[in-house]
C-alpha positions in Angstrom: 156.4 154.5 98.9 153.6 154.4 100.4 150.7 151.8 100.8 150.4 147.9 102.1 153.4 145.4 100.8 151.0 142.2 100.7 153.3 138.9 100.3 151.6 135.8 99.7 153.0 132.5 101.2 156.7 132.0 100.8 159.6 129.3 100.9 160.4 127.3 103.8 163.3 129.4 104.7 164.4 132.6 106.7 165.1 133.9 103.0 161.4 133.5 102.6 160.8 135.7 105.3 163.1 138.7 103.8 161.0 140.4 101.5 158.8 141.5 104.4 161.5 142.6 106.6 162.7 144.4 103.3 159.3 146.0 102.9 159.3 147.3 106.7 163.0 148.9 106.1 161.0 151.0 103.1 158.7 152.0 105.7 156.0 150.1 104.6 153.4 148.3 106.5 152.9 144.7 105.3 150.5 142.0 105.2 151.4 138.5 104.9 148.6 135.8 103.4 148.7 131.8 104.3 146.6 129.1 104.3 148.5 127.7 107.0 150.4 129.9 110.1 151.5 126.6 111.4 153.6 125.9 108.3 156.2 128.8 109.3 156.1 128.3 113.1 159.5 126.7 113.0 161.6 129.1 111.1 163.9 131.5 112.8 162.6 135.1 112.9 158.8 133.9 112.6 157.7 135.8 115.6 159.1 139.0 115.2 158.4 139.5 111.4 155.0 137.3 111.0 153.8 138.4 114.5 155.3 141.4 115.2 154.5 145.2 114.6 153.9 146.7 111.5 152.6 143.3 109.9 149.0 141.8 109.9 149.1 137.9 109.4 145.6 136.8 107.6 144.9 133.2 107.1 143.0 132.7 103.7 142.7 130.5 100.7 145.8 131.3 98.9 145.5 128.5 96.4 142.7 130.3 94.4 142.4 133.8 93.0 139.4 134.4 94.6 140.4 133.6 97.7 143.5 136.2 97.8 140.8 138.9 96.2 138.5 138.1 99.2 141.6 138.6 101.7 142.7 141.8 99.7 138.9 143.0 100.2 139.1 142.1 103.9 141.9 144.9 104.5 139.2 147.4 104.1 140.1 151.2 102.7 144.0 150.3 103.1 145.6 150.8 99.6 147.6 147.9 98.3 150.4 149.0 96.3 152.2 145.8 96.0 151.4 142.2 96.0 154.3 139.5 95.7 155.3 136.2 96.3 158.6 134.2 95.8 156.8 130.8 96.5 156.5 128.6 93.3 152.9 127.3 93.8 151.5 130.7 94.3 153.3 132.8 91.4 150.1 132.3 89.0 147.7 133.3 91.3 149.8 136.4 92.8 150.3 137.2 88.9 146.6 137.0 87.9 145.7 139.2 90.7 148.2 141.6 90.0 146.7 141.9 86.5 143.2 141.9 87.5 143.8 144.8 90.0 146.5 147.0 88.1 149.3 146.0 90.1 153.0 145.7 88.6 153.5 142.1 88.0 154.9 139.4 85.6 151.9 138.7 82.9 149.9 135.8 84.2 150.5 133.5 80.9 154.2 133.8 81.5 153.7 132.9 85.5 151.3 129.8 84.4 153.9 128.5 81.5 156.8 128.7 84.1 154.9 127.0 86.6 153.9 124.1 84.6 156.9 122.0 83.6 155.1 120.4 80.5 153.5 123.6 79.0 156.7 125.3 79.5 158.4 122.9 77.4 155.6 122.9 74.7 155.9 126.7 74.7 159.7 126.9 74.4 160.3 124.2 71.8 157.6 125.8 69.7 159.9 128.9 69.7 163.1 126.8 69.0 164.3 126.9 72.5 166.5 123.4 73.0 164.6 121.3 75.6 165.1 117.7 76.6 162.5 115.2 74.6 159.8 114.8 76.6 155.9 113.1 76.8 153.0 114.3 79.1 152.0 110.4 80.5 148.8 110.5 81.6 148.1 106.6 81.8 150.5 103.6 82.4 149.3 101.9 79.2 151.4 105.1 77.4 154.8 105.1 79.7 156.1 102.4 77.2 156.0 104.1 74.3 157.2 107.5 76.0 160.4 105.5 77.1 160.9 104.5 73.7 160.8 107.9 72.4 163.0 109.7 75.0 165.2 106.4 75.7 166.6 105.5 79.0 167.7 106.8 81.5 165.1 109.1 81.7 163.9 111.6 83.8 160.1 111.0 85.8 158.6 114.2 87.4 156.1 115.8 88.3 154.9 118.8 86.5 154.3 121.6 89.3 156.3 120.5 92.2 159.6 122.7 93.3 162.8 121.8 95.1 163.4 119.2 92.9 160.4 117.1 94.9 159.8 113.5 93.2 162.4 114.2 90.2 164.2 110.9 89.9 166.4 109.7 87.4 165.2 106.0 86.1 167.4 103.6 84.6 165.3 101.0 83.8 161.5 100.4 82.6 160.7 99.0 86.1 161.9 102.0 88.0 160.2 104.3 85.5 157.1 102.5 85.7 157.4 102.5 90.0 158.2 106.1 89.9 155.2 107.2 87.5 153.0 105.0 89.6 154.2 106.8 92.5 153.6 110.2 91.2 150.3 109.6 89.3 149.1 108.1 92.6 149.7 111.3 94.7 146.6 113.8 93.6 147.9 117.1 95.7 151.4 118.5 95.6 153.4 120.0 98.5 151.2 123.0 99.3 148.0 121.0 98.9 147.1 122.1 95.1 146.0 119.5 92.7 148.7 117.9 90.5 148.1 117.9 86.8 147.3 114.1 85.8 150.2 112.0 85.4 153.8 112.9 84.8 156.3 114.4 82.8 158.7 111.9 81.1 161.7 113.0 79.5 165.2 112.5 77.9 168.1 112.9 80.5 170.1 115.8 79.2 173.6 114.7 80.0 175.7 117.4 81.3 176.4 119.6 84.0 173.8 122.4 85.5 173.9 126.0 85.7 171.2 128.6 86.3 170.8 132.3 84.9 169.8 135.0 86.8 168.0 138.1 85.2 165.6 140.7 85.4 163.2 141.8 83.0 162.6 145.5 82.9 160.5 147.6 80.5 160.1 144.3 78.6 163.5 143.5 78.2 165.8 140.9 79.7 169.0 141.9 81.7 171.2 139.0 82.5 172.9 139.3 85.9 175.0 136.4 85.5 175.3 132.6 85.7 175.6 130.1 88.7 177.5 127.1 88.8 175.3 124.4 90.5 176.5 121.0 92.2 174.1 118.5 92.9 173.9 115.2 94.8 174.3 111.8 93.6 171.6 110.2 91.5 169.0 109.3 91.0 167.7 112.4 93.0 168.6 115.9 92.2 169.3 117.7 95.5 171.9 120.7 95.2 174.7 120.8 97.3 176.7 124.2 96.2 176.3 127.2 94.1 179.0 129.7 93.0 178.8 132.9 91.4 179.7 134.2 88.7 180.2 131.1 86.8 183.8 129.7 86.6 182.9 128.5 82.9 184.6 130.0 79.7 182.8 133.3 78.8 181.8 131.8 75.2 179.8 129.0 77.5 178.6 131.6 79.9 177.2 133.7 76.8 175.6 130.9 75.4 173.9 130.1 78.4 172.7 134.0 79.0 171.4 133.4 75.1 169.7 130.3 76.2 167.7 132.1 79.1 166.8 135.1 77.4 165.3 133.1 74.1 163.3 131.0 76.8 161.8 134.1 78.7 160.7 135.5 75.6 159.1 132.6 74.7 156.7 132.3 77.8 156.3 135.8 77.5 158.3 136.7 80.6 157.7 140.3 80.5 158.4 141.4 84.4 160.8 141.3 87.2 163.3 138.6 88.2 164.0 135.2 86.7 165.8 132.2 87.7 166.1 129.8 84.6 167.9 126.2 84.8 169.9 124.8 82.1 171.8 121.8 81.5 175.2 122.3 79.4 175.6 119.2 77.3 178.1 118.6 74.4 175.5 120.1 72.2 175.2 123.5 74.1 172.6 124.4 76.4 169.7 122.8 77.2 166.6 124.4 79.2 165.3 122.3 82.4 163.0 125.0 83.8 161.8 128.3 84.6 161.3 130.1 87.6 159.7 133.8 87.4 161.2 134.8 90.9 164.6 135.3 92.3 166.8 132.3 92.9 166.2 130.4 95.9 168.6 128.9 98.4 171.8 131.3 99.3 171.7 132.3 95.5 170.0 136.1 96.0 173.1 136.5 98.7 175.9 135.2 96.5 174.9 137.9 93.7 174.7 140.6 96.3 178.3 139.5 97.8 179.9 139.3 94.0 178.1 142.4 92.3 176.4 144.9 95.2 173.0 143.9 93.9 170.4 142.6 96.2 168.1 141.0 93.7 165.6 140.8 96.3 165.4 144.0 97.4 165.1 145.5 93.7 162.1 142.7 93.6 160.4 144.2 96.5 160.7 147.8 95.0 159.2 146.8 91.6 156.6 145.0 93.1 155.7 148.3 94.4 156.1 150.1 91.1 159.6 151.4 92.0 162.2 151.9 89.4 164.6 149.1 90.5 168.3 149.8 90.1 171.0 146.9 89.1 173.7 149.0 89.1 176.7 146.8 90.2 178.7 148.7 93.0 181.3 146.7 93.1 183.9 145.0 91.1 182.8 141.5 90.1 184.5 139.0 92.9 183.0 135.8 93.6 180.5 134.0 96.3 179.8 130.5 96.9 177.6 128.6 99.1 177.4 124.8 99.8 174.9 122.7 101.6 174.8 120.5 104.3 173.3 116.8 103.5 173.3 113.8 105.3 175.0 110.4 103.8 173.2 108.1 106.4 169.8 107.3 107.9 169.5 107.5 111.8 169.3 110.4 114.4 171.8 113.2 114.9 174.4 112.4 117.9 176.6 115.7 117.4 177.1 118.3 114.8 180.8 118.9 114.8 183.4 121.4 113.5 180.9 124.3 112.9 183.3 126.4 114.9 186.2 125.7 112.9 184.3 126.5 109.5 183.3 129.8 110.8 186.8 130.8 111.3 188.0 130.2 107.9 189.1 133.4 105.8 186.1 134.5 103.7 183.6 132.2 105.5 180.3 135.1 106.0 177.7 132.5 107.2 177.4 128.9 109.0 173.9 128.2 109.5 173.1 124.7 110.7 169.7 123.7 111.5 169.9 120.1 112.7 170.5 119.6 116.0 171.1 116.3 118.3 168.2 114.1 118.7 167.2 115.0 114.8 166.3 112.5 112.4 168.2 112.3 109.4 168.6 110.5 105.7 170.1 110.9 102.4 168.1 113.4 100.5 165.4 113.3 98.2 164.8 116.8 97.5 166.1 120.5 98.5 163.7 120.5 101.4 165.9 117.9 103.0 169.1 120.3 102.8 170.3 120.5 106.8 172.1 123.8 106.5 174.7 126.1 104.6 178.0 127.8 104.5 178.7 130.9 102.5 181.8 132.3 101.4 183.4 135.0 99.4 186.9 135.7 97.6 188.7 137.7 94.9 187.5 135.3 92.4 184.5 133.3 92.1 187.2 130.2 92.5 188.7 131.1 95.4 185.4 131.9 97.3 184.8 128.3 96.1 187.7 126.9 97.4 186.7 128.5 100.6 183.2 127.1 100.7 184.5 123.6 99.8 187.0 123.8 103.0 184.5 124.9 105.5 181.8 122.3 104.6 184.2 119.8 104.7 185.2 120.9 108.3 181.4 120.2 109.4 180.4 116.3 110.0 177.4 114.8 111.1 177.7 112.1 114.1 175.0 109.9 113.0 173.9 107.0 115.2 172.2 104.1 112.6 170.4 101.2 114.0 172.0 101.4 117.5 175.7 101.8 116.0 177.3 104.8 115.6 178.6 106.4 112.2 180.3 109.1 111.3 178.9 110.9 108.0 181.0 113.6 106.2 178.6 116.4 105.8 178.6 116.2 101.6 181.6 115.8 99.2 184.2 118.3 98.4 182.6 119.3 95.4 
């Protein structure tokens, strides 16, 4: 491989910096485009990766196609061989620029449909994919009819956020009205882009959640596996754990894979990784959302532990025009992650038990991001996850038990309104 690997923005995690490290390992010089270098300053590895040798950090307007094109033009005669992002907010922009420059990438229309949950619902419903009943509500006067159609409880959410930002289960008309007003009153999303007008009001799909990890090569969808997902308590949808491969019956796993493939075909996803989230209801899988990228949090790491396939390495290779290799190099074992959240609002006095968690058999990683003196609160989005543990096992069930046990050993001592309160890290789910 030769040429420059250019990454446009990323997720706010160490995982988000990995594509640049992978590109360096492949012998490539890299460029990181961002509209705010300060956004990433607190990430571990920021200085050696973003400010280190072999990488150029360029501040540019990454919220527009023109801004990214101008930034690439500023590189002079250097050849850009790959343009890449795993940041949801920039996926359609990067897909469009790749298409314009003849670089490898997913079809712009597919990235745009995946990005906008309302447009994705419409495209998938037309193709016969099972989706929740939904209404795009643009004004308060239309909210009552929408709720009558989808029923209570219902989900009210923005259409172009990620990490479950501002997604809420509303059990009453008053809750739905208040949350709709809150969403409609926020013009910009978490990365400063215009939010579509109004909010999406949809039926609550009663069931458990999974994600389907897949790759599309030469237009053919290949299912890597299904991930079991655990969530924190309602009314929000914060992830508290992932287990790969799924512990569900083979028939359910197959149905989830088929539903994801049908959804990806419906939006025209023709290249690279996808992370498709489903709810398994009494009537079968129902589409929640499609992400035209590898799975976030620790999912890519779980897949690597369980199969030997590093989806992020292969995604970087594919973006450079390489031939990705998804051959499983080990017998299907299991891996699981569990995420640390706070059950109380206050100030952390101590984080206990991390040494015990790390000593447990099969635990490969204990990464805690909260420290004494930090403010914490019960989470409303995945951005408020405070750390994670990862464990492996001879089976996914063993990995899950090990990860549960590791997290159970970690607890936060939180001072609330001047009174100390010990808060368990999370339920043993």
